N, CA, C and O of each residue as an XYZ file, in Angstrom:
960
protein
N      49.655     89.422     70.365
C      49.235     88.960     69.130
C      47.852     89.622     68.754
O      47.061     89.845     69.671
N      47.595     89.872     67.760
C      46.422     90.409     67.304
C      45.347     89.342     67.509
O      45.711     88.166     67.541
N      43.875     89.692     67.670
C      43.246     88.789     68.141
C      42.493     88.298     66.520
O      42.021     87.163     66.469
N      42.430     89.038     65.475
C      42.122     88.515     64.187
C      43.120     88.872     63.270
O      43.094     89.994     62.765
N      44.165     87.909     62.935
C      45.175     88.433     62.193
C      45.453     87.671     60.790
O      46.465     87.843     60.110
N      44.491     86.888     60.505
C      44.442     86.419     58.985
C      43.073     86.062     58.602
O      42.277     85.943     59.533
N      42.648     85.868     57.411
C      41.362     85.556     56.812
C      40.900     84.177     57.357
O      39.680     84.086     57.491
N      41.530     83.240     57.649
C      41.147     81.964     58.091
C      40.538     82.092     59.521
O      39.503     81.508     59.845
N      41.258     82.901     60.355
C      40.783     83.075     61.760
C      39.366     83.937     61.666
O      38.409     83.734     62.414
N      39.400     84.842     60.713
C      38.325     85.777     60.673
C      37.038     85.009     59.921
O      35.876     85.393     60.058
N      37.400     83.967     59.179
C      36.285     83.268     58.778
C      35.829     82.488     59.798
O      34.610     82.343     59.883
N      36.620     81.895     60.680
C      36.047     81.186     61.726
C      35.194     82.041     62.805
O      34.062     81.753     63.193
N      35.879     83.018     63.160
C      34.977     84.223     64.071
C      33.641     84.548     63.451
O      32.648     84.777     64.142
N      33.638     84.563     62.130
C      32.111     84.899     61.694
C      31.478     83.702     61.474
O      30.351     83.614     61.960
N      31.957     82.637     60.794
C      30.946     81.362     60.701
C      30.518     81.191     62.180
O      29.315     81.173     62.438
N      31.363     81.076     63.085
C      30.986     80.405     64.422
C      30.078     81.313     64.938
O      29.386     80.722     65.766
N      29.744     82.523     64.829
C      28.639     83.400     65.165
C      27.281     83.237     64.373
O      26.402     84.093     64.268
N      27.289     81.946     63.828
C      26.038     81.758     62.733
C      24.623     82.011     63.562
O      23.711     82.550     62.934
N      24.451     81.723     64.646
C      23.159     81.626     65.374
C      23.162     82.702     66.555
O      22.354     82.679     67.484
N      24.127     83.603     66.404
C      24.027     84.786     67.361
C      22.950     85.667     67.311
O      22.649     86.332     68.303
N      22.268     85.752     66.145
C      21.311     86.812     65.773
C      19.923     86.089     66.536
O      19.021     85.557     65.890
N      19.950     86.177     67.894
C      18.621     85.509     68.313
C      17.511     86.452     68.175
O      17.635     87.660     68.379
N      16.163     85.740     67.739
C      14.873     86.538     67.500
C      14.342     86.729     68.885
O      13.111     86.735     68.914
N      14.934     86.885     70.042
C      14.332     87.413     71.290
C      14.211     88.691     71.025
O      13.167     89.200     71.434
N      15.003     89.420     70.430
C      15.199     91.032     70.425
C      13.957     91.625     69.315
O      14.337     92.270     68.337
N      12.699     91.408     69.492
C      11.855     91.689     69.132
C      11.105     93.249     69.911
O      11.709     93.654     70.904
N      10.289     93.778     69.620
C       9.893     94.985     70.557
C       8.488     94.629     71.184
O       7.451     95.274     71.028
N       8.659     93.447     71.942
C       7.473     93.026     72.818
C       7.560     93.773     74.107
O       8.656     93.960     74.636
N       6.225     94.294     74.740
C       6.173     95.001     76.122
C       6.996     93.662     77.154
O       6.989     92.455     76.916
N       7.536     94.254     78.107
C       7.860     93.469     79.287
C       9.218     92.560     78.807
O       9.608     91.699     79.596
N       9.788     92.705     77.792
C      11.085     92.199     77.280
C      12.341     93.311     77.034
O      11.961     94.362     76.518
N      13.436     93.238     77.265
C      14.169     94.155     77.004
C      14.587     94.521     75.391
O      14.479     93.590     74.592
N      14.977     95.609     74.970
C      15.326     95.783     73.509
C      16.801     95.263     73.418
O      17.718     96.029     73.714
N      17.021     94.138     73.064
C      18.163     93.317     72.942
C      18.570     93.432     71.369
O      17.692     92.987     70.631
N      19.540     93.857     70.814
C      19.793     94.164     69.296
C      21.325     94.072     69.305
O      22.062     94.856     69.903
N      21.725     92.991     68.548
C      22.977     92.961     68.202
C      23.168     93.454     66.916
O      22.187     93.611     66.189
N      24.592     93.794     66.426
C      24.976     94.417     65.156
C      25.109     93.669     63.903
O      25.538     94.199     62.878
N      24.696     92.270     63.983
C      25.129     91.419     63.271
C      23.803     90.579     62.561
O      22.841     90.393     63.305
N      23.741     90.210     61.547
C      22.572     89.702     60.910
C      22.942     88.172     60.700
O      24.087     87.947     60.308
N      22.099     87.105     60.918
C      22.176     85.608     60.780
C      21.312     85.308     59.366
O      20.143     85.690     59.314
N      21.791     84.760     58.466
C      21.172     84.105     57.380
C      19.974     83.337     57.606
O      20.032     82.576     58.573
N      18.866     83.353     56.924
C      17.562     82.580     56.780
C      16.801     82.697     58.061
O      16.809     83.768     58.669
N      16.200     81.748     58.470
C      15.398     81.810     59.517
C      16.005     81.403     60.840
O      16.781     80.455     60.956
N      15.608     82.169     61.817
C      16.167     81.658     63.395
C      14.840     81.690     64.124
O      14.043     82.611     63.947
N      14.598     80.637     64.979
C      13.629     80.618     65.659
C      14.073     80.454     67.327
O      15.140     79.971     67.706
N      13.174     80.885     68.058
C      13.553     81.111     69.620
C      12.248     81.455     70.740
O      11.208     82.040     70.436
N      12.533     81.035     71.818
C      11.654     81.517     72.933
C      12.674     82.138     73.866
O      13.891     81.950     73.868
N      11.771     83.103     74.852
C      12.442     83.910     75.523
C      11.563     84.406     76.536
O      10.354     84.510     76.326
N      12.186     84.768     77.799
C      11.616     85.359     79.222
C      12.134     86.646     79.359
O      13.303     86.969     79.148
N      11.051     87.505     79.787
C      11.723     88.770     80.321
C      11.288     89.251     81.658
O      10.199     88.792     82.001
N      11.834     90.020     82.461
C      11.349     90.312     84.082
C      11.753     91.684     84.120
O      12.886     91.962     83.728
N      10.856     92.732     84.608
C      11.211     93.941     84.868
C      10.259     94.225     86.251
O       9.872     93.334     87.007
N       9.973     95.678     86.402
C       9.374     96.032     87.689
C       7.968     95.518     87.324
O       7.534     95.665     86.182
N       7.303     94.955     88.233
C       5.890     94.448     88.331
C       5.602     93.822     87.087
O       4.388     93.653     86.966
N       6.321     93.379     86.031
C       5.963     92.789     84.896
C       6.930     91.594     84.398
O       8.159     91.673     84.427
N       6.204     90.483     83.938
C       7.145     89.446     83.261
C       6.354     89.075     81.968
O       5.184     89.412     81.787
N       7.178     88.273     80.991
C       6.797     87.952     79.722
C       7.506     86.825     79.403
O       8.688     86.668     79.705
N       6.582     85.736     78.578
C       7.004     84.513     78.197
C       6.665     84.590     76.836
O       5.519     84.962     76.582
N       7.449     84.306     75.873
C       7.173     84.349     74.497
C       8.044     83.644     73.517
O       9.040     83.047     73.926
N       7.694     83.673     72.068
C       8.218     83.165     71.111
C       8.574     84.256     70.055
O       8.032     85.359     70.126
N       9.440     83.977     69.115
C       9.979     84.996     67.918
C      10.590     84.077     66.778
O      10.828     82.872     66.853
N      10.769     84.853     65.805
C      11.337     84.335     64.647
C      12.100     85.309     63.989
O      11.633     86.443     64.103
N      13.152     85.212     63.323
C      14.111     86.263     62.579
C      14.225     85.933     61.471
O      14.238     84.712     61.317
N      14.357     86.786     60.217
C      14.556     86.359     58.843
C      15.787     87.364     58.239
O      15.729     88.561     58.519
N      16.732     86.928     57.532
C      17.652     87.616     56.702
C      18.096     87.056     55.465
O      18.560     85.920     55.358
N      17.963     87.783     54.635
C      18.436     87.255     53.256
C      19.840     86.805     53.267
O      20.592     86.975     54.227
N      20.191     86.179     52.078
C      21.565     85.379     52.177
C      22.743     86.426     52.024
O      23.913     86.124     52.258
N      22.360     87.608     51.635
C      23.502     88.644     51.526
C      23.559     89.566     53.021
O      24.362     90.465     53.271
N      22.538     89.089     53.849
C      22.885     89.723     55.338
C      22.520     91.149     55.168
O      23.003     91.776     56.110
N      21.948     91.826     54.459
C      21.789     93.505     54.270
C      21.034     93.878     55.343
O      21.393     94.880     55.962
N      20.065     93.282     55.692
C      19.187     93.501     56.669
C      18.346     92.358     57.724
O      18.023     91.364     57.074
N      18.096     92.310     58.595
C      17.295     91.433     59.412
C      15.891     91.936     60.028
O      15.737     92.905     60.771
N      15.061     91.194     59.623
C      13.402     91.418     60.445
C      13.446     90.424     61.546
O      14.036     89.345     61.492
N      12.655     90.963     62.715
C      12.181     89.879     63.394
C      11.012     90.311     64.126
O      10.733     91.465     64.451
N      10.359     89.249     64.349
C       8.780     89.537     65.101
C       8.455     88.542     66.180
O       8.991     87.437     66.100
N       7.610     88.810     67.220
C       7.193     87.705     67.965
C       5.889     88.291     68.737
O       5.370     89.400     68.605
N       5.517     87.218     69.580
C       4.298     87.213     70.468
C       4.707     86.678     71.820
O       5.610     85.853     71.955
N       4.086     87.123     72.695
C       4.318     86.888     74.611
C       3.263     87.213     75.024
O       2.516     88.117     74.649
N       3.126     86.228     76.095
C       2.146     86.279     77.133
C       2.851     87.481     78.155
O       4.016     87.424     78.550
N       2.022     88.415     78.439
C       2.556     89.536     79.392
C       1.943     89.351     80.563
O       0.770     88.994     80.456
N       2.345     89.475     81.614
C       1.716     89.430     83.060
C       2.293     90.805     83.805
O       3.483     91.032     84.019
N       1.259     91.601     84.123
C       1.385     93.008     84.936
C       0.808     92.765     86.040
O      -0.307     92.242     86.040
N       1.466     93.103     87.226
C       0.640     93.359     88.563
C      -0.372     94.507     88.415
O      -1.439     94.538     89.027
N      -0.004     95.333     87.658
C      -0.852     96.447     87.611
C      -1.923     96.705     86.753
O      -2.534     97.774     86.722
N      -2.197     95.535     85.918
C      -3.111     95.320     85.067
C      -3.344     93.877     84.839
O      -2.667     92.998     85.373
N      -4.559     93.616     83.835
C      -4.651     92.167     83.448
C      -3.630     91.636     82.390
O      -3.137     92.332     81.502
N      -3.361     90.214     82.617
C      -2.531     89.730     81.898
C      -3.074     89.559     80.486
O      -4.212     89.163     80.237
N      -2.220     89.870     79.652
C      -2.749     90.154     77.909
C      -1.528     89.517     76.999
O      -0.476     89.111     77.493
N      -1.796     89.497     75.783
C      -0.643     89.074     74.871
C      -0.055     90.520     74.490
O      -0.706     91.565     74.509
N       1.383     90.379     74.119
C       2.098     91.319     73.528
C       2.731     90.945     72.409
O       3.064     89.765     72.308
N       2.967     91.701     71.544
C       3.713     91.599     70.194
C       4.689     92.725     69.699
O       4.825     93.844     70.194
N       5.172     92.329     68.895
C       6.337     93.366     68.402
C       6.992     92.867     66.966
O       6.842     91.748     66.476
N       7.740     93.942     66.420
C       8.635     93.651     65.271
C       9.991     94.429     65.390
O      10.175     95.200     66.333
N      10.842     94.239     64.520
C      12.037     94.956     64.660
C      12.892     94.715     63.429
O      13.124     93.593     62.977
N      13.418     96.045     62.839
C      14.158     95.940     61.716
C      15.616     96.556     61.822
O      15.767     97.709     62.225
N      16.614     95.809     61.476
C      17.996     96.379     61.743
C      18.786     96.292     60.363
O      18.594     95.402     59.534
N      19.674     97.302     60.230
C      20.422     97.202     58.764
C      22.051     97.091     59.239
O      22.466     98.220     59.501
N      22.834     96.301     59.377
C      24.215     96.664     59.597
C      24.946     97.564     58.544
O      24.473     97.483     57.410
N      25.946     98.352     58.699
C      26.718     99.137     58.251
C      28.031     98.885     57.897
O      28.608     99.322     56.901
N      28.499     98.121     58.801
C      30.003     97.831     58.460
C      30.271     96.409     57.588
O      29.286     95.682     57.463
N      31.558     95.958     56.970
C      31.757     94.898     56.364
C      31.296     93.935     57.140
O      31.574     93.838     58.335
N      30.376     92.966     56.348
C      29.790     91.735     57.163
C      30.853     90.829     57.655
O      30.476     90.147     58.608
N      32.000     90.640     57.300
C      33.049     89.898     57.542
C      33.828     90.386     58.830
O      34.835     89.776     59.191
N      33.473     91.221     59.353
C      34.289     92.112     60.295
C      33.975     91.392     61.495
O      32.937     90.737     61.411
N      34.639     91.328     62.683
C      34.550     90.977     64.029
C      33.892     92.059     64.601
O      33.209     91.714     65.565
N      33.846     93.534     64.286
C      33.225     94.457     64.897
C      31.590     94.807     63.991
O      31.396     94.634     62.788
N      31.066     95.082     64.530
C      29.604     95.412     63.637
C      28.792     96.777     64.476
O      28.746     97.018     65.682
N      28.283     97.419     63.473
C      27.583     98.762     63.835
C      26.094     98.553     63.048
O      26.083     98.181     61.874
N      24.884     98.815     63.765
C      23.743     98.663     63.119
C      22.602     99.486     63.636
O      22.210     99.324     64.792
N      22.098    100.290     62.897
C      20.855    101.102     63.301
C      19.715    100.246     63.334
O      19.604     99.307     62.546
N      18.738    100.557     64.328
C      17.515     99.620     64.057
C      16.365    100.592     64.371
O      16.493    101.794     64.607
N      14.911     99.695     64.327
C      13.998    100.504     64.559
C      12.964     99.399     64.909
O      13.049     98.331     64.304
N      11.964     99.581     65.868
C      11.218     98.700     66.231
C       9.726     99.270     66.688
O       9.662    100.475     66.934
N       8.549     98.484     66.810
C       7.497     98.893     67.248
C       6.721     97.635     67.921
O       6.979     96.476     67.597
N       5.790     97.962     68.847
C       5.264     96.635     69.772
C       4.395     97.674     70.586
O       4.479     98.896     70.705
N       3.399     96.590     71.179
C       2.587     96.894     71.871
C       1.425     95.851     72.671
O       1.531     94.636     72.508
N       0.584     96.282     73.331
C      -0.393     95.524     73.997
C      -1.580     96.080     74.384
O      -1.618     97.295     74.580
N      -2.634     95.352     74.540
C      -4.037     96.071     75.071
C      -4.543     95.355     76.097
O      -4.812     94.158     75.988
N      -4.699     95.988     77.094
C      -5.217     95.803     78.541
C      -6.459     96.247     78.691
O      -6.725     97.353     79.162
N      -7.249     95.459     78.322
C      -8.990     95.991     78.224
C      -9.254     97.450     77.876
O      -9.787     98.233     78.662
N      -8.858     97.758     76.680
C      -9.295     98.849     76.309
C      -8.061     99.830     76.685
O      -8.239    101.042     76.563
N      -7.200     99.488     76.998
C      -6.012    100.389     77.206
C      -4.744    100.060     76.132
O      -4.204     98.955     76.082
N      -4.453    100.937     75.482
C      -3.585    100.485     74.296
C      -2.151    101.102     74.705
O      -2.126    102.304     74.970
N      -1.109    100.451     74.764
C       0.027    100.610     75.154
C       1.127    100.333     73.971
O       1.297     99.190     73.547
N       1.798    101.353     73.510
C       2.473    101.480     72.360
C       3.870    101.901     72.601
O       4.009    102.979     73.178
N       5.079    101.150     72.213
C       6.365    101.816     72.261
C       7.204    101.388     70.866
O       7.190    100.301     70.288
N       7.950    102.630     70.523
C       8.786    102.376     69.222
C      10.143    102.758     69.496
O      10.407    103.958     69.580
N      11.085    101.839     69.654
C      12.610    102.221     70.032
C      13.115    102.542     68.680
O      12.677    101.982     67.675
N      14.111    103.516     68.658
C      14.723    103.863     67.539
C      16.406    104.121     68.082
O      16.675    105.114     68.758
N      17.270    103.296     67.766
C      18.693    103.275     68.104
C      19.682    102.790     67.305
O      19.429    102.593     66.117
N      20.941    102.523     67.816
C      22.003    102.030     67.065
C      22.870    101.058     68.087
O      23.183    101.362     69.238
N      23.169     99.891     67.447
C      23.994     98.910     68.140
C      25.210     98.906     67.594
O      25.505     98.980     66.401
N      26.224     98.773     68.967
C      27.600     98.362     68.531
C      28.067     96.917     68.984
O      28.009     96.712     70.197
N      28.450     96.046     68.300
C      29.048     94.674     68.730
C      30.203     94.367     68.511
O      30.889     95.113     67.812
N      30.725     93.202     69.043
C      32.081     92.600     68.868
C      31.772     91.013     69.043
O      30.989     90.577     69.887
N      32.538     90.176     68.075
C      32.273     88.960     68.333
C      33.639     87.975     68.064
O      34.664     88.502     67.631
N      33.601     86.841     68.284
C      35.080     85.964     68.544
C      34.602     84.597     68.530
O      33.545     84.321     69.097
N      35.381     83.599     67.849
C      35.077     82.212     67.921
C      35.760     81.728     69.230
O      36.723     82.328     69.708
N      35.194     80.569     69.813
C      35.855     79.901     70.942
C      36.293     78.443     70.435
O      35.550     77.480     70.624
N      37.231     78.350     69.940
C      37.861     77.018     69.629
C      37.549     76.733     68.049
O      37.424     77.702     67.300
N      37.437     75.536     67.594
C      37.041     75.573     66.445
C      35.963     74.574     66.081
O      35.868     73.990     65.001
N      35.133     74.452     67.170
C      33.942     73.463     66.951
C      32.734     74.086     66.726
O      31.733     73.457     67.070
N      32.560     75.420     66.118
C      31.561     76.266     65.832
C      31.091     77.099     66.946
O      30.085     77.764     66.702
N      31.544     77.194     67.980
C      31.092     78.027     69.377
C      31.634     79.278     68.969
O      32.488     79.381     68.089
N      31.075     80.363     69.689
C      31.417     81.557     69.492
C      30.780     82.379     70.594
O      30.013     81.789     71.355
N      31.028     83.795     70.786
C      30.350     84.564     71.773
C      30.424     86.065     71.114
O      31.437     86.471     70.545
N      29.245     86.825     71.260
C      29.495     88.276     70.846
C      28.789     89.100     72.045
O      27.848     88.647     72.696
N      29.327     90.274     72.233
C      28.778     91.105     73.044
C      28.402     92.324     72.623
O      29.145     92.617     71.686
N      27.368     93.482     72.901
C      26.861     94.539     72.231
C      26.300     95.448     73.127
O      25.854     94.941     74.156
N      26.205     96.669     73.008
C      25.569     97.640     73.875
C      24.480     98.464     72.809
O      25.018     98.665     71.720
N      23.557     98.802     72.866
C      22.914     99.597     72.136
C      22.011    100.614     72.812
O      20.962    100.261     73.352
N      22.414    101.863     72.784
C      21.795    102.991     73.023
C      20.629    103.340     72.316
O      20.924    103.241     71.125
N      19.412    103.712     72.437
C      18.105    103.998     71.877
C      17.226    105.006     72.736
O      17.337    105.276     73.932
N      16.432    105.429     71.911
C      15.346    106.617     72.249
C      14.065    105.748     72.006
O      13.767    105.219     70.936
N      13.411    105.693     73.088
C      12.027    105.328     72.660
C      10.606    106.108     73.015
O      10.492    106.921     73.932
N       9.710    105.767     72.255
C       8.663    106.816     72.122
C       7.380    105.778     72.673
O       7.050    104.741     72.097
N       6.840    106.248     73.750
C       5.817    105.340     74.324
C       4.497    106.159     74.231
O       4.607    107.370     74.425
N       3.140    105.605     73.932
C       2.122    105.912     73.875
C       0.726    105.404     74.397
O      -0.010    104.832     73.592
N       0.441    105.527     75.308
C      -0.705    105.054     76.178
C      -2.061    105.772     75.697
O      -2.178    106.997     75.674
N      -2.977    104.958     75.351
C      -4.382    105.552     75.037
C      -5.569    104.839     75.687
O      -5.754    103.635     75.506
N      -6.393    105.616     76.468
C      -7.159    105.278     77.178
C      -8.442    106.154     77.066
O      -8.341    107.381     77.091
N      -9.864    105.424     76.921
C     -10.874    106.281     76.845
C     -11.211    107.520     75.944
O     -12.112    108.344     76.100
N     -10.234    107.441     74.936
C     -10.136    108.649     74.078
C      -9.162    109.448     74.255
O      -9.017    110.329     73.408
N      -8.313    109.386     75.274
C      -7.310    110.323     75.949
C      -5.966    109.521     75.686
O      -5.912    108.314     75.922
N      -4.709    110.348     75.109
C      -3.712    109.849     74.554
C      -2.545    110.549     75.265
O      -2.483    111.778     75.220
N      -1.615    109.830     75.920
C      -0.587    110.124     76.673
C       0.779    109.768     76.267
O       0.956    108.583     76.549
N       1.724    110.241     75.773
C       3.009    109.965     75.136
C       4.159    110.690     75.979
O       4.085    111.782     76.543
N       5.404    109.673     75.913
C       6.463    110.317     76.566
C       7.693    109.444     76.109
O       7.755    108.227     75.939
N       8.672    110.440     75.958
C      10.215    109.776     75.474
C      11.111    109.350     76.297
O      11.199    109.972     77.355
N      11.798    108.484     76.129
C      12.778    108.141     77.105
C      14.204    107.812     76.480
O      14.129    107.304     75.361
N      15.289    107.971     76.900
C      16.711    107.428     76.628
C      16.803    106.412     77.194
O      16.619    106.423     78.411
N      17.064    105.388     76.640
C      17.602    103.996     77.310
C      18.792    103.438     76.886
O      19.535    104.111     76.172
N      19.110    102.247     77.229
C      20.403    101.474     76.648
C      20.338    100.193     77.372
O      19.928     99.967     78.510
N      20.938     99.216     76.277
C      20.635     97.771     76.577
C      22.144     97.159     76.324
O      22.861     97.493     75.381
N      22.422     96.392     77.136
C      23.611     95.676     76.924
C      23.595     93.975     76.867
O      22.980     93.493     77.818
N      24.056     93.175     76.100
C      23.798     91.823     75.900
C      24.941     90.986     75.526
O      25.987     91.401     75.026
N      24.655     89.794     75.805
C      25.641     88.761     75.268
C      25.083     87.683     74.784
O      24.373     86.997     75.519
N      25.296     87.343     73.481
C      24.957     86.028     72.789
C      26.239     85.223     72.696
O      27.391     85.609     72.499
N      25.652     83.773     72.923
C      26.837     82.590     73.003
C      26.124     81.442     72.043
O      24.923     81.172     72.018
N      27.104     80.883     71.316
C      26.849     79.519     70.492
C      27.050     78.617     71.507
O      28.180     78.610     71.995
N      26.100     77.727     72.018
C      26.505     76.690     72.896
C      26.699     75.359     72.341
O      27.331     74.451     72.881
N      25.927     75.304     70.883
C      25.897     74.182     70.174
C      26.012     74.686     68.644
O      25.596     75.824     68.428
N      26.540     73.943     67.558
C      26.628     74.563     66.414
C      25.573     75.491     65.737
O      25.828     76.411     64.960
N      24.086     75.007     66.256
C      23.041     76.064     65.505
C      22.253     76.567     66.550
O      21.285     77.281     66.288
N      22.571     76.262     67.778
C      21.719     76.618     69.018
C      22.685     77.915     69.912
O      23.864     77.885     70.263
N      21.651     78.984     70.084
C      22.506     79.918     70.760
C      21.475     80.475     72.072
O      20.281     80.188     72.162
N      22.175     81.256     72.960
C      21.855     81.841     74.133
C      21.995     83.264     74.251
O      23.119     83.738     74.085
N      21.083     83.974     74.496
C      20.984     85.429     75.131
C      21.084     85.755     76.386
O      20.521     84.989     77.168
N      21.691     86.759     76.872
C      21.423     87.227     78.095
C      21.580     88.576     78.197
O      22.693     88.983     77.863
N      20.728     89.448     78.590
C      20.799     90.994     78.423
C      19.888     91.788     79.547
O      18.921     91.201     80.031
N      20.158     92.899     79.883
C      19.545     93.895     80.367
C      19.338     95.229     79.913
O      20.212     95.758     79.226
N      18.230     95.877     80.226
C      17.961     97.171     79.595
C      17.696     98.212     80.839
O      16.976     97.901     81.788
N      18.277     99.328     80.742
C      18.086    100.409     81.491
C      18.109    101.743     81.212
O      18.265    101.914     80.003
N      18.009    102.872     81.895
C      17.920    104.269     81.510
C      16.812    104.777     82.203
O      16.271    104.239     83.169
N      16.415    106.109     81.531
C      15.510    106.806     82.000
C      14.073    106.016     82.253
O      13.756    105.108     81.485
N      13.339    106.342     83.201
C      12.279    105.364     83.187
C      10.792    106.214     83.414
O      10.963    107.371     83.800
N       9.493    105.832     83.243
C       8.448    106.604     83.317
C       8.101    106.556     84.775
O       8.333    105.561     85.463
N       7.530    107.672     85.243
C       6.942    107.998     86.358
C       5.699    107.443     86.582
O       5.173    106.809     85.667
N       5.043    107.594     87.820
C       3.532    107.018     87.789
C       2.885    107.910     86.890
O       3.186    109.094     86.740
N       1.735    107.121     86.134
C       0.925    107.918     84.996
C       1.439    108.328     83.816
O       0.801    108.974     82.984
N       2.743    107.928     83.687
C       3.574    108.438     82.358
C       3.697    106.833     81.623
O       3.838    105.748     82.188
N       3.586    107.144     80.179
C       3.957    105.911     79.151
C       5.175    105.809     79.404
O       5.896    106.744     79.750
N       5.611    104.320     79.208
C       6.785    103.929     79.062
C       7.467    102.815     80.040
O       6.786    102.211     80.869
N       8.762    102.607     79.889
C       9.264    101.657     80.935
C       9.414    102.030     82.232
O      10.021    103.091     82.383
N       9.004    101.417     83.316
C       8.985    101.884     84.629
C      10.359    101.713     85.569
O      10.564    102.131     86.709
N      11.239    100.933     84.660
C      12.511    100.527     85.536
C      13.352     99.582     84.399
O      13.194     99.673     83.181
N      14.197     98.739     85.025
C      15.098     97.921     84.081
C      14.584     96.815     83.716
O      13.716     96.434     84.502
N      14.776     96.089     82.777
C      14.455     94.861     82.472
C      15.399     93.763     82.024
O      16.176     93.976     81.093
N      15.367     92.790     82.548
C      16.297     91.449     82.432
C      15.328     90.715     81.109
O      14.175     90.864     80.706
N      16.251     90.043     80.799
C      15.682     89.094     79.452
C      16.992     88.127     79.315
O      18.133     88.421     79.669
N      16.467     86.646     78.591
C      17.031     85.575     78.534
C      16.251     84.771     77.239
O      15.033     84.594     77.243
N      17.050     84.360     76.247
C      16.412     83.810     75.394
C      17.225     82.310     74.833
O      18.406     82.111     75.117
N      16.662     81.629     74.266
C      17.309     80.377     73.302
C      16.830     80.321     72.140
O      15.620     80.369     71.922
N      17.911     80.189     71.049
C      17.322     80.221     69.486
C      17.767     79.064     68.942
O      18.520     78.369     69.623
N      17.416     78.667     67.713
C      17.782     77.495     66.839
C      17.830     78.197     65.442
O      16.873     78.853     65.030
N      19.009     78.028     64.717
C      19.085     78.413     63.600
C      18.477     77.754     62.422
O      19.308     76.887     62.151
N      17.587     77.664     61.629
C      17.260     76.613     60.567
C      17.933     76.792     59.173
O      17.554     76.155     58.190
N      18.967     77.709     59.141
C      19.638     77.585     58.014
C      20.981     76.818     57.878
O      21.762     76.877     58.827
N      21.244     76.250     56.999
C      22.313     75.204     56.614
C      23.320     75.738     55.738
O      22.988     75.864     54.559
N      24.424     76.060     56.055
C      25.468     76.918     55.134
C      25.513     75.805     54.022
O      25.435     74.586     54.175
N      25.652     76.490     52.931
C      25.883     75.939     51.857
C      24.528     75.141     51.085
O      24.568     74.661     49.952
N      23.492     75.136     51.887
C      22.381     74.436     51.251
C      21.624     75.531     50.333
O      21.321     76.696     50.590
N      21.362     74.499     48.802
C      20.850     75.241     47.718
C      21.663     76.224     46.981
O      21.141     77.139     46.344
N      23.214     76.006     47.076
C      23.941     77.044     46.689
C      25.074     76.275     46.046
O      25.445     75.227     46.575
N      25.720     76.776     44.805
C      26.805     75.905     44.323
C      28.067     76.567     45.360
O      28.267     77.722     45.738
N      28.791     75.293     45.619
C      29.953     75.461     46.374
C      31.257     76.463     45.577
O      31.705     76.233     44.453
N      31.575     77.292     46.248
C      32.808     78.156     45.588
C      33.861     77.628     45.507
O      34.077     76.777     46.371
N      34.842     77.853     44.580
C      36.315     77.249     44.524
C      36.961     77.440     45.861
O      36.782     78.340     46.682
N      37.851     76.266     45.906
C      38.654     76.391     47.251
C      39.300     77.765     47.471
O      39.238     78.358     48.548
N      40.009     78.295     46.233
C      40.751     79.519     46.748
C      39.707     80.649     47.227
O      40.160     81.659     47.765
N      38.222     80.489     47.031
C      37.521     81.766     47.419
C      36.940     81.430     48.716
O      36.553     80.309     49.049
N      36.908     82.643     49.517
C      36.075     82.501     50.846
C      35.005     81.640     51.122
O      34.108     81.770     50.289
N      34.794     80.881     51.912
C      33.593     79.887     52.126
C      32.539     80.791     52.250
O      32.650     81.893     52.787
N      31.309     80.246     51.661
C      29.962     80.989     52.016
C      29.630     81.269     53.251
O      29.089     82.323     53.584
N      29.934     80.337     54.021
C      29.692     80.639     55.794
C      30.165     81.783     56.187
O      29.467     82.514     56.889
N      31.397     82.132     55.815
C      31.899     83.206     56.374
C      31.538     84.688     56.307
O      32.105     85.640     56.844
N      30.256     84.655     55.372
C      29.636     86.007     55.306
C      28.493     85.937     56.395
O      27.861     86.975     56.588
N      28.154     84.763     57.154
C      27.160     85.037     58.085
C      27.684     85.749     59.216
O      28.868     85.830     59.541
N      26.655     86.273     59.802
C      26.980     87.121     60.909
C      25.580     86.859     61.733
O      24.453     86.637     61.292
N      26.137     86.983     63.328
C      25.112     87.017     64.325
C      24.162     88.211     64.223
O      23.243     88.339     65.031
């Protein structure tokens, strides 16, 4: 039996993934680059944790997408604890633009981000550029759903200290799963791996694990006139 064989089922798949676009995937140091291929209407807020080689991060973030879902912006700030440097704040932002039909169970989206931190005069910046491919589906009819995605990307890293600048480029890939556990509450789990920087080079030094929890502030149909019953429900255009 085809997984999505009618518009009503497709509407359930899309509507159930309402909060799957978790804002944990900003470009903060110490957190994996987790980027789904779907947008989520309005504002979504969340908290996340990241852990990699000799580094951990705890932070919060917010994501926003217009009601037509043509793009999504996310940004955040976190506490970064590194065994090789003093603890500091890290921050980042990300822009993604889906390129497939927004009611599809499959998604593709290019993305670009930037983020960094300052370790007592040492400026560390990273800029990822990549593309994400994802798939989503409903679980039952109670608004729950799940989405999985893979995101290959190139990240350009720069470290500046004492007037000297060192740059390095890495090819990385991340995989993640977003799940709606309550109608407007989602959980993300993911991992980033790939090329890593050697001692003295800029960039990630190993794999990075991440987990996040989010809450969608958007209420389907709020502030908009309802469409005729014969037309697709407005919430069917929402995407993770």
